[in-house]
C-alpha positions in Angstrom: -16.1 64.7 9.9 -18.5 62.0 12.3 -20.0 61.2 8.6 -16.5 60.8 6.8 -14.9 58.7 9.4 -18.3 56.1 9.7 -18.8 56.4 5.8 -14.6 55.2 5.9 -14.8 52.4 8.2 -18.1 50.4 7.0 -15.9 51.0 3.3 -12.8 48.8 4.7 -16.1 46.6 7.1 -17.4 45.5 3.2 -13.7 45.5 1.1 -12.3 42.7 4.2 -15.8 41.1 3.4 -15.4 40.8 -0.3 -11.8 39.4 0.2 -11.7 35.1 -0.7 -11.3 33.3 2.0 -8.2 31.2 3.0 -8.2 28.2 0.5 -8.9 24.8 2.9 -5.9 22.3 2.5 -7.0 19.0 1.9 -6.4 16.8 4.4 -3.6 14.0 4.0 -4.1 10.4 4.7 -1.9 7.1 5.1 -1.8 4.1 6.6 0.0 5.4 10.3 3.0 5.2 11.4 4.0 1.5 11.5 6.3 -0.3 14.1 6.8 2.5 16.3 9.2 0.1 18.1 12.1 -2.8 16.5 9.9 -6.6 16.4 12.1 -9.0 18.7 13.6 -11.1 17.0 12.6 -14.8 15.4 13.6 -17.5 16.2 12.1 -19.4 13.7 14.6 -20.0 10.5 13.8 -16.9 7.5 12.3 -17.8 4.5 13.4 -17.7 0.7 14.5 -14.2 0.1 11.7 -12.0 -2.2 12.0 -9.6 -4.2 9.2 -7.3 -4.3 8.5 -5.2 -7.7 6.1 -2.6 -7.6 2.5 -2.4 -7.0 1.3 -2.0 -10.7 -2.3 0.0 -10.8 -5.2 1.1 -13.1 -5.1 4.5 -14.2 -8.1 5.7 -12.3 -5.9 4.9 -8.8 -2.2 6.3 -10.1 -2.7 9.6 -7.9 -3.4 10.4 -4.5 -7.4 11.0 -4.8 -9.5 9.3 -2.2 -12.3 8.0 -4.2 -15.5 6.3 -3.9 -18.8 4.9 -5.3 -22.0 5.0 -4.8 -23.4 1.8 -5.4 -27.1 2.6 -4.8 -27.0 5.6 -7.9 -23.9 4.6 -9.7 -21.6 2.7 -8.8 -20.1 2.8 -12.4 -18.9 6.3 -11.5 -15.4 6.6 -9.7 -16.2 10.3 -7.2 -13.3 11.8 -5.3 -13.5 13.4 -1.9 -12.3 17.3 -2.6 -10.5 18.0 0.7 -8.8 14.8 1.0 -5.0 12.3 -0.1 -3.8 10.0 -0.3 0.4 10.9 1.1 1.3 8.1 -1.9 -0.7 6.9 -4.3 -2.2 3.7 -3.3 0.1 1.0 -5.3 3.2 3.0 -3.3 1.1 2.5 0.2 0.7 -1.0 -0.4 3.7 -1.6 -1.4 5.4 0.2 1.4 2.9 -2.2 3.9 3.8 -5.0 2.0 7.7 -4.9 2.6 7.7 -3.3 6.0 5.1 -6.6 6.5 6.8 -9.2 4.6 10.0 -8.1 6.1 9.5 -9.6 9.4 10.4 -13.3 8.4 12.2 -12.9 5.1 14.4 -10.4 3.5 13.0 -8.1 1.2 14.4 -6.3 -1.5 14.3 -3.8 -4.0 13.5 -4.6 -8.0 17.7 -4.7 -9.9 18.5 -6.0 -6.4 16.8 -9.4 -6.6 19.1 -10.9 -9.4 19.3 -14.8 -8.2 23.2 -14.6 -7.2 22.2 -12.1 -4.8 19.7 -14.5 -2.2 22.3 -16.3 0.0 23.6 -12.9 0.8 20.2 -11.0 1.1 19.2 -14.7 3.1 22.6 -13.5 5.7 21.3 -10.7 6.6 18.1 -11.7 7.6 20.5 -14.1 10.2 20.6 -17.3 8.4 23.0 -20.0 9.2 23.8 -21.8 6.2 26.4 -24.2 4.1 25.2 -23.4 1.4 25.2 -19.2 1.8 29.2 -19.6 1.9 29.3 -21.9 -0.8 30.1 -19.2 -5.0 27.1 -18.4 -6.8 29.2 -20.1 -9.3 29.5 -24.1 -7.8 26.0 -23.5 -5.4 23.3 -25.7 -5.7 19.9 -24.0 -7.8 17.9 -24.2 -4.6 20.7 -21.8 -2.4 20.1 -19.2 -5.9 16.5 -19.2 -5.7 14.3 -16.4 -5.0 11.7 -15.5 -4.7 9.6 -12.6 -6.9 5.8 -11.0 -5.8 4.3 -8.8 -8.5 1.2 -7.1 -7.0 -1.4 -5.6 -9.1 -4.3 -3.5 -7.4 -7.4 -3.5 -9.1 -9.7 -1.2 -7.1 -9.2 0.8 -3.8 -12.2 2.6 -2.9 -14.7 3.4 -0.3 -18.4 1.6 -1.3 -21.3 3.1 -0.5 -24.2 1.1 -0.1 -26.5 3.8 1.0 -25.6 7.1 2.0 -24.8 6.7 5.8 -23.0 2.9 5.0 -20.4 2.4 3.3 -17.1 -0.4 3.4 -13.2 0.1 2.6 -13.1 -2.4 -0.6 -9.2 -3.4 -1.6 -8.6 -6.1 -4.7 -5.7 -6.7 -5.8 -4.1 -9.6 -8.0 -0.5 -11.0 -6.6 1.5 -13.2 -8.9 4.8 -15.5 -7.5 7.8 -16.7 -9.5 10.6 -18.7 -7.7 13.7 -16.7 -10.3 16.9 -19.3 -10.9 20.1 -18.5 -13.1 18.1 -21.6 -15.7 15.0 -18.9 -15.1 11.8 -17.6 -13.5 9.1 -20.5 -12.7 5.5 -19.8 -11.5 4.9 -21.2 -8.5 1.2 -19.2 -7.8 -1.1 -16.9 -9.3 -4.5 -15.7 -6.4 -6.9 -12.9 -6.5 -7.7 -11.3 -2.6 -10.5 -9.4 -2.5 -11.4 -8.1 0.9 -14.2 -5.4 2.6 -13.2 -4.0 6.0 -16.6 -1.7 7.1 -16.0 2.1 7.5 -16.7 3.8 11.0 -18.3 6.8 9.1 -19.7 8.1 6.0 -17.0 9.9 4.7 -13.2 10.5 3.9 -12.1 9.8 7.0 -14.1 6.9 7.9 -13.1 5.6 4.4 -9.2 5.7 4.8 -9.6 3.8 8.0 -11.4 1.2 6.5 -9.0 0.8 3.4 -6.5 1.0 5.9 -7.7 -2.0 7.9 -9.2 -3.7 4.5 -5.1 -3.7 3.3 -3.7 -5.0 6.5 -6.2 -8.0 5.9 -5.3 -8.6 2.5 -1.4 -8.3 3.0 -1.3 -10.8 6.3 -3.5 -12.9 3.5 -0.7 -12.7 1.3 2.0 -13.8 3.7 0.2 -16.9 4.6 -0.3 -17.8 0.7 3.3 -17.0 -0.2 4.5 -19.2 2.9 2.2 -22.0 1.2 4.3 -22.2 -2.2 7.1 -24.9 -2.9 
């Protein structure tokens, strides 16, 4: 009986060791919580209301994969980390960051909300006081009905490895700014932005931190560029 008991125990141990391991869930990343407190009121006059279109991206970036390139061996190959994911696609994360940052100085509208006739209402929502805001759309001057449109195309959003232990987060995008009014759209400017930030570690977590820093830097550059447009 003792031998039978030992044999049974051994069989149970073998059976347990043959069971598959519990699947490891990928780590999900985003750009962090963003602002955690209400910003103090800005005493400067709010800027022209802006309609932020959906950020466009290539098919390679239309997923939640955290991508990297080994530029020292095969720069043309995009590789995904097996155990790392973004919470949304990079285009969605970038648009969220743009909306959050640009909204500190102006009204930022969603697609469909940004008709030229809604610009005075949007300006009032930011606390602007203007005699033009009280003029009905039918009689308001063109300047009061104007609305800034921003369209962004995300071209690169990857971790670049120059060597097995050194990498950077690379973000490349093209921004197009237009002024919309009842008379139509007018191109104000188009510019490409390229930003790289060093990764603190040669892994997915390091790449995420580098790409987050690159995103914050490019959002700041886009804001400064928009303020220069007339």
